[in-house]
C-alpha positions in Angstrom: 0.0 0.0 0.0 1.4 3.4 -0.9 2.2 5.6 2.0 0.0 8.7 2.2 1.8 12.1 2.4 1.1 14.3 5.3 -0.6 17.6 4.5 1.7 20.6 4.7 1.4 22.7 7.8 0.4 26.4 7.5 3.9 27.6 8.2 5.3 25.3 5.5 2.9 26.6 3.0 3.7 30.2 3.9 7.4 29.5 3.3 6.8 27.8 0.0 4.6 30.7 -1.2 6.8 33.4 0.1 8.4 35.6 -2.5 11.4 37.8 -2.0 10.4 41.3 -1.1 13.4 42.8 -2.8 15.1 42.1 -6.2 17.9 43.9 -7.8 16.6 46.2 -10.6 17.5 45.1 -14.2 18.8 48.6 -15.2 22.0 50.4 -16.1 22.9 53.8 -14.8 25.9 56.0 -15.3 27.4 58.4 -12.7 28.9 61.1 -14.8 30.7 64.4 -14.3 28.4 67.4 -14.6 29.2 70.2 -17.0 30.7 72.9 -14.8 33.5 75.4 -14.8 36.6 74.1 -13.0 36.3 76.7 -10.3 33.3 75.0 -8.8 35.5 72.1 -7.6 37.2 72.5 -4.3 38.3 69.2 -2.8 40.1 68.7 0.6 43.8 69.3 0.3 44.5 65.8 1.5 42.8 64.3 -1.6 43.8 64.2 -5.2 41.5 66.2 -7.5 40.8 64.4 -10.7 39.2 67.5 -12.2 42.2 69.8 -12.2 44.4 70.2 -15.2 47.2 67.8 -15.5 45.7 64.7 -13.9 44.7 61.7 -16.0 41.2 60.7 -17.0 41.4 57.5 -14.9 42.2 59.4 -11.7 39.5 59.2 -9.1 38.6 60.6 -5.7 37.5 58.0 -3.2 34.3 58.7 -1.1 33.1 56.8 2.0 29.6 56.6 3.3 28.7 60.1 4.7 28.1 60.8 8.3 24.7 61.9 9.6 24.2 65.1 11.7 24.0 62.8 14.7 27.5 61.6 14.1 26.8 58.0 12.8 26.8 56.8 9.3 24.0 57.6 7.0 21.9 54.5 6.3 22.1 53.9 2.4 19.4 51.3 2.2 15.7 51.7 1.6 14.7 48.8 3.7 16.0 46.0 5.9 15.1 43.5 3.2 17.3 45.4 0.7 20.3 45.3 3.1 19.8 41.6 4.0 19.5 40.7 0.3 22.9 42.4 -0.4 24.5 40.8 2.6 23.5 37.4 1.3 24.5 38.1 -2.3 27.9 39.5 -1.2 28.5 36.6 1.2 28.5 38.6 4.4 26.9 37.6 7.6 23.5 39.0 8.5 23.8 42.5 9.9 27.3 43.1 8.5 26.1 46.0 6.3 24.0 47.5 9.1 25.5 51.0 9.9 24.4 50.5 13.5 26.4 47.3 13.9 29.3 48.3 16.2 31.1 45.0 15.6 31.2 45.4 11.7 34.2 47.1 10.1 32.7 47.1 6.7 31.9 50.8 6.5 35.3 51.8 7.8 37.0 50.3 4.8 34.4 50.6 2.0 35.1 53.4 -0.6 33.7 54.3 -4.0 35.9 56.0 -6.6 34.5 58.8 -8.9 36.5 60.7 -11.5 36.4 62.4 -14.9 35.1 59.4 -16.7 32.4 58.6 -14.2 31.2 55.0 -13.8 28.7 52.8 -15.5 26.8 50.5 -13.1 24.8 47.4 -13.8 22.3 47.5 -11.0 21.4 43.8 -11.5 24.9 43.1 -10.0 25.1 43.4 -6.2 28.6 45.0 -6.2 27.4 47.7 -8.6 24.1 48.2 -6.8 26.0 48.8 -3.5 28.2 51.3 -5.2 25.1 53.0 -6.6 23.5 53.2 -3.1 26.6 54.8 -1.6 27.0 57.2 -4.4 23.3 58.2 -4.0 24.0 58.8 -0.3 26.4 61.6 -1.3 23.5 64.1 -1.5 25.6 67.2 -1.8 28.0 65.6 -4.3 25.8 63.5 -6.5 22.5 64.6 -8.1 20.1 61.6 -7.8 18.9 62.0 -11.5 19.6 64.0 -14.6 16.2 65.8 -14.3 17.1 66.8 -10.6 20.4 68.3 -11.7 18.8 70.2 -14.6 15.8 71.5 -12.6 17.2 71.9 -9.1 21.0 72.2 -9.4 23.1 72.5 -6.3 26.3 74.4 -6.5 28.0 71.4 -4.8 26.9 68.9 -7.3 29.9 67.3 -9.2 28.1 64.2 -10.6 24.7 63.1 -11.5 23.2 59.7 -11.8 21.9 59.1 -15.4 19.4 56.5 -16.2 20.8 55.1 -19.5 17.5 53.6 -20.7 15.6 56.9 -20.0 18.4 59.0 -21.8 18.4 56.5 -24.7 14.6 56.8 -25.1 14.8 60.6 -24.9 17.5 60.7 -27.5 15.5 58.4 -29.8 12.5 60.7 -29.3 14.6 63.8 -30.0 15.9 62.2 -33.3 12.2 61.5 -34.3 11.2 65.0 -33.4 14.0 66.5 -35.4 13.2 64.4 -38.4 9.6 65.5 -38.3 10.7 69.1 -38.0 12.9 68.8 -41.1 10.0 67.3 -43.0 7.9 70.3 -42.1 10.7 72.7 -42.8 11.1 71.3 -46.4 7.4 72.0 -47.0 7.8 75.6 -46.1 11.2 76.3 -47.6 9.8 78.2 -50.6 7.5 80.4 -48.5 9.6 83.3 -47.4 6.6 84.9 -45.5 6.1 81.8 -43.4 9.7 81.4 -42.7 10.0 85.0 -41.6 7.0 84.7 -39.3 8.2 81.5 -37.7 11.5 83.1 -37.0 9.8 86.2 -35.5 7.7 84.0 -33.2 10.6 81.9 -32.2 12.3 85.2 -31.0 9.2 86.2 -29.0 8.0 88.7 -31.5 11.2 90.6 -31.9 12.0 92.6 -35.0 14.2 90.9 -37.5 17.4 92.5 -38.9 17.3 94.4 -42.2 18.5 91.3 -44.2 15.5 89.4 -42.9 13.8 89.6 -46.3 16.6 87.7 -47.9 15.3 84.2 -48.6 18.6 82.5 -48.3 19.3 84.1 -44.9 15.8 83.0 -43.7 16.5 79.4 -44.7 19.8 79.4 -42.9 18.3 80.8 -39.7 15.3 78.5 -39.7 17.7 75.6 -40.2 19.5 76.6 -37.0 16.2 76.7 -35.2 15.2 73.3 -36.4 18.5 71.8 -35.5 18.6 73.4 -32.0 15.0 73.4 -31.0 12.9 71.2 -33.2 10.0 70.9 -30.8 9.7 74.7 -30.7 9.8 74.9 -34.4 7.0 72.3 -34.7 4.8 74.1 -32.2 5.0 77.3 -34.2 5.1 75.9 -37.8 2.4 73.3 -37.0 -0.1 75.9 -35.9 -3.1 75.6 -38.3 -3.5 79.4 -38.1 0.0 80.2 -38.9 -0.8 82.2 -42.0 -3.4 84.3 -40.1 -0.7 85.0 -37.4 1.7 86.0 -40.0 -0.8 88.2 -41.6 -1.5 90.1 -38.3 2.2 90.6 -37.8 2.7 92.0 -41.4 -0.4 94.2 -41.0 1.1 95.8 -37.9 4.5 96.3 -39.6 2.7 97.9 -42.6 0.6 100.1 -40.2 -2.7 98.5 -41.3 -3.3 97.4 -37.7 -2.2 98.8 -34.4 -0.5 96.8 -31.6 -0.5 98.4 -28.1 0.7 96.6 -25.0 0.4 93.2 -26.8 -3.2 93.9 -27.9 -4.4 94.4 -31.6 -6.7 97.1 -32.9 -7.9 98.4 -36.2 -6.7 101.8 -37.3 -9.9 103.3 -35.9 -9.3 101.8 -32.5 -11.5 98.8 -32.5 -10.1 95.7 -30.8 -9.7 92.5 -32.8 -11.6 90.4 -30.2 -14.7 88.3 -30.0 -17.4 89.3 -27.5 -16.0 88.8 -24.0 -12.6 87.8 -25.3 -9.1 89.4 -25.5 -7.5 91.1 -28.4 -4.1 89.5 -27.8 -2.6 87.5 -30.7 -4.7 84.4 -30.0 -7.8 86.4 -29.6 -7.1 88.5 -32.8 -6.6 85.2 -34.7 -9.9 83.8 -33.5 -11.6 87.1 -34.4 -10.4 87.2 -38.0 -11.2 83.5 -38.7 -14.8 84.0 -37.3 -17.3 83.8 -40.3 -19.0 87.0 -39.1 -15.7 88.9 -39.7 -15.0 87.7 -43.2 -15.7 91.1 -44.7 -13.4 93.0 -42.3 -10.7 90.3 -42.9 -10.8 90.8 -46.7 -10.7 94.5 -46.4 -7.6 94.2 -44.1 -6.0 91.9 -46.7 -6.6 94.3 -49.4 -5.1 97.2 -47.4 -2.0 95.1 -46.7 -1.5 94.3 -50.5 -1.8 98.1 -51.2 0.7 98.9 -48.5 3.2 96.5 -50.0 3.1 98.1 -53.4 
């Protein structure tokens, strides 16, 4: 007779079904030197400074885990599970990476090196992940992300942590945007009026230099805009009412319309605005494309043509 298996106890079932609460992320980051003038770097005299002239690219400064305001080491871990996971993967006894463990010598000896070339880290590897945690703990030295450095730069930041996948995705999106911008640019290349107005709007409505009517000059300047700010170009050039906006600007330049404090008026002082609306550029466009104002729009267009003669 086959021997019957004993049913598993509740504790055995819980252990079997338990899943790890922490796993290393499958991601690559780079800790890279931020773009700053050399004067921003002031290292302790007892340390080599890899950023000053004359030192090699591979030279690095070593940093240990920072001290907290209370005098102890800053805890670099997000959770106990994270710490214990790394202890196991790095073959340390439990509690050896705990900053509160007075018997552990780990944090007395552990250092990370950062220099001109930065450091690429595979966070799925425990050694690299620990390096990343200690780098992130250098809150005055290392910006936690590229966005944080760009949006909230500290004068003390020397490095930033760059998410390579995020950067690659943004670069791919940038290439796509630039390609779309050049396609749109090619459609408008022969329309000097549109090119001129796009350039004017990109400059915040500023007047263009005297050679702005030169078609070759306009193409050269728009090409610079597309290359440097393709998103901005597409926002302006893709406006379905771009021709009306260009017309309003030309009408002001030819003194067919008046512009005062950013608001647009006819020569007899009537605002180009729908009932209850504003006569700013957006409002003026809405006013002129309204079917009820077709006659006035045609009259203004005729006046502009005569003023150009």
